[in-house]
C-alpha positions as CSV (number, residue, x, y, z in Angstrom):
1,M,13.5,-21.0,-28.7
2,A,13.2,-19.2,-25.3
3,K,14.7,-15.8,-25.0
4,I,16.3,-16.6,-21.6
5,P,18.2,-19.7,-20.7
6,Y,16.7,-22.5,-18.7
7,V,18.6,-23.1,-15.5
8,E,19.0,-26.8,-15.3
9,R,19.2,-28.6,-11.9
10,E,22.9,-29.0,-11.8
11,Q,23.4,-25.2,-12.5
12,A,20.9,-24.1,-9.9
13,P,21.7,-23.1,-6.3
14,E,21.2,-25.9,-3.7
15,N,17.9,-24.5,-2.4
16,I,16.5,-24.3,-6.0
17,Q,17.8,-27.9,-6.7
18,G,15.5,-29.1,-3.8
19,M,12.6,-27.2,-5.4
20,Y,13.4,-28.9,-8.7
21,D,13.4,-32.3,-7.0
22,N,10.0,-31.6,-5.4
23,L,8.5,-30.5,-8.7
24,Q,10.0,-33.5,-10.6
25,N,8.5,-35.8,-7.9
26,M,5.1,-34.1,-8.0
27,F,4.7,-33.6,-11.8
28,G,7.3,-35.8,-13.4
29,V,8.9,-32.6,-14.9
30,V,10.3,-29.3,-13.8
31,P,8.2,-26.7,-15.8
32,N,10.3,-24.6,-18.2
33,V,8.8,-21.4,-16.7
34,I,10.4,-22.4,-13.3
35,K,13.7,-23.1,-15.0
36,A,13.6,-19.7,-16.7
37,M,12.6,-18.0,-13.4
38,A,15.6,-19.7,-11.8
39,N,17.7,-17.0,-13.5
40,A,16.6,-14.9,-10.5
41,P,16.9,-17.6,-7.8
42,E,16.2,-15.4,-4.8
43,L,12.9,-14.2,-6.3
44,L,12.0,-17.7,-7.4
45,A,12.6,-19.0,-3.9
46,G,10.1,-16.4,-2.6
47,F,7.6,-16.8,-5.4
48,M,7.2,-20.5,-5.2
49,P,5.5,-20.6,-1.7
50,F,3.1,-17.9,-2.9
51,L,2.3,-19.8,-6.1
52,G,1.8,-23.0,-4.0
53,A,-0.7,-21.1,-1.7
54,A,-2.5,-19.6,-4.7
55,L,-3.0,-23.1,-6.3
56,G,-3.4,-25.1,-3.1
57,P,-6.5,-25.9,-1.1
58,S,-8.4,-22.9,0.1
59,Q,-11.8,-21.3,0.4
60,V,-12.1,-21.2,-3.4
61,S,-12.6,-24.3,-5.4
62,G,-10.0,-25.5,-7.9
63,E,-12.6,-25.1,-10.6
64,I,-13.2,-21.4,-9.9
65,K,-9.5,-20.8,-9.5
66,E,-8.7,-22.4,-12.8
67,L,-11.5,-20.4,-14.5
68,A,-10.0,-17.2,-13.3
69,I,-6.5,-18.4,-14.3
70,L,-7.6,-19.4,-17.8
71,T,-9.4,-16.0,-18.3
72,T,-6.2,-14.3,-17.3
73,T,-3.9,-16.4,-19.4
74,K,-6.1,-16.2,-22.5
75,L,-6.6,-12.5,-22.3
76,N,-2.8,-12.0,-21.7
77,G,-2.1,-14.1,-24.7
78,C,0.2,-16.6,-23.0
79,T,0.0,-19.9,-24.9
80,Y,2.3,-21.6,-22.4
81,C,0.2,-20.8,-19.3
82,T,-3.1,-21.5,-21.2
83,A,-1.8,-24.9,-22.3
84,H,-0.8,-25.9,-18.8
85,H,-4.0,-24.6,-17.2
86,T,-6.3,-26.1,-19.8
87,G,-5.2,-29.5,-18.4
88,A,-5.4,-28.2,-14.9
89,G,-8.8,-26.9,-15.5
90,K,-10.0,-30.3,-16.8
91,R,-8.5,-32.0,-13.7
92,A,-10.3,-29.4,-11.5
93,G,-13.6,-30.3,-13.2
94,L,-14.1,-27.7,-15.9
95,S,-15.7,-28.9,-19.1
96,D,-14.2,-28.2,-22.5
97,E,-17.0,-25.7,-23.1
98,K,-16.3,-23.8,-20.0
99,I,-12.6,-23.8,-20.8
100,A,-13.4,-22.4,-24.2
101,A,-15.6,-19.7,-22.7
102,A,-13.0,-18.6,-20.1
103,D,-12.6,-15.2,-21.8
104,D,-16.3,-14.7,-22.6
105,P,-18.4,-13.6,-19.7
106,S,-21.6,-13.8,-21.8
107,S,-21.1,-17.4,-22.8
108,S,-24.1,-19.7,-22.2
109,A,-21.6,-22.4,-21.2
110,L,-21.2,-20.5,-17.9
111,D,-23.6,-20.2,-15.0
112,D,-24.1,-16.8,-13.3
113,R,-21.4,-17.5,-10.7
114,E,-18.8,-18.4,-13.3
115,K,-19.8,-15.4,-15.5
116,A,-19.1,-13.2,-12.5
117,V,-15.6,-14.7,-12.2
118,V,-14.8,-14.4,-15.9
119,Q,-16.0,-10.8,-16.0
120,Y,-14.0,-9.9,-12.9
121,A,-10.8,-11.6,-14.1
122,K,-11.3,-10.0,-17.5
123,E,-11.5,-6.6,-16.1
124,L,-8.4,-7.2,-14.0
125,A,-6.6,-8.3,-17.1
126,Q,-7.8,-5.4,-19.3
127,N,-8.1,-2.5,-16.8
128,V,-5.9,-3.5,-13.8
129,A,-8.9,-2.9,-11.5
130,A,-12.3,-4.5,-11.7
131,S,-15.4,-2.2,-11.9
132,D,-17.8,-1.6,-9.1
133,E,-20.4,-3.6,-11.1
134,A,-18.0,-6.6,-11.5
135,L,-17.3,-6.5,-7.8
136,A,-21.0,-6.3,-6.9
137,A,-21.6,-9.4,-9.1
138,M,-18.9,-11.2,-7.3
139,K,-20.4,-10.3,-3.9
140,N,-23.6,-12.1,-5.0
141,H,-21.7,-15.4,-5.1
142,F,-18.6,-15.1,-3.0
143,S,-17.4,-13.9,0.4
144,D,-15.0,-11.0,0.7
145,A,-12.2,-13.5,1.6
146,Q,-13.0,-15.5,-1.5
147,I,-13.0,-12.4,-3.7
148,A,-9.7,-11.4,-2.3
149,E,-8.3,-14.8,-3.0
150,I,-9.6,-14.9,-6.6
151,N,-8.0,-11.5,-7.1
152,M,-4.7,-12.7,-5.8
153,V,-4.8,-15.9,-7.9
154,A,-5.5,-13.8,-11.1
155,G,-2.7,-11.5,-10.1
156,T,-0.3,-14.4,-9.7
157,F,-1.0,-15.4,-13.3
158,H,-0.4,-11.8,-14.5
159,V,3.1,-12.3,-13.2
160,L,3.5,-15.7,-14.7
161,T,2.0,-14.8,-18.1
162,R,4.1,-11.7,-18.5
163,F,7.2,-13.7,-17.6
164,A,6.5,-16.7,-19.8
165,D,5.3,-14.7,-22.8
166,T,8.1,-12.1,-22.7
167,F,10.7,-14.8,-22.7
168,K,8.8,-17.2,-25.1
169,V,9.0,-20.1,-22.7
170,E,8.4,-23.3,-24.5
171,L,6.1,-26.1,-23.5
172,E,7.8,-29.1,-22.1
173,H,8.1,-32.2,-24.3
């Protein structure tokens, strides 16, 4: 059982109800993490556009974003986010082997570009900042803009994993 109540649509402020409707139409469900975050509706209203930008089309492929997200969620121990992004990773084109290797930058399932992403995201999760070596490896494969984006995507999931795991948000049925 979650340690914070889920705010259902009828309990939510009007601007959050519209967000719920959009999520329901897009995914067929309003994720429980969103319902839990709706306990702070002003912050949720500001967070959702950022999350949409982090997950939306950009200079970084969905596959690379999902690899960084899975590294972050696995290392932060968030089963809720890892479960959701295992599916998202598959939809983005990640193989089961790459998903399994998302917290192991030495895995032979990953190419050099992917290993750089996993190492970078791993260091962000474990040390808050990535090392000069990890950043240099990223620069071999990505532009500065792409690296900044990967960093922000990983950071977004540090927020989500800490929220979901602290409150033991449950997977939707």
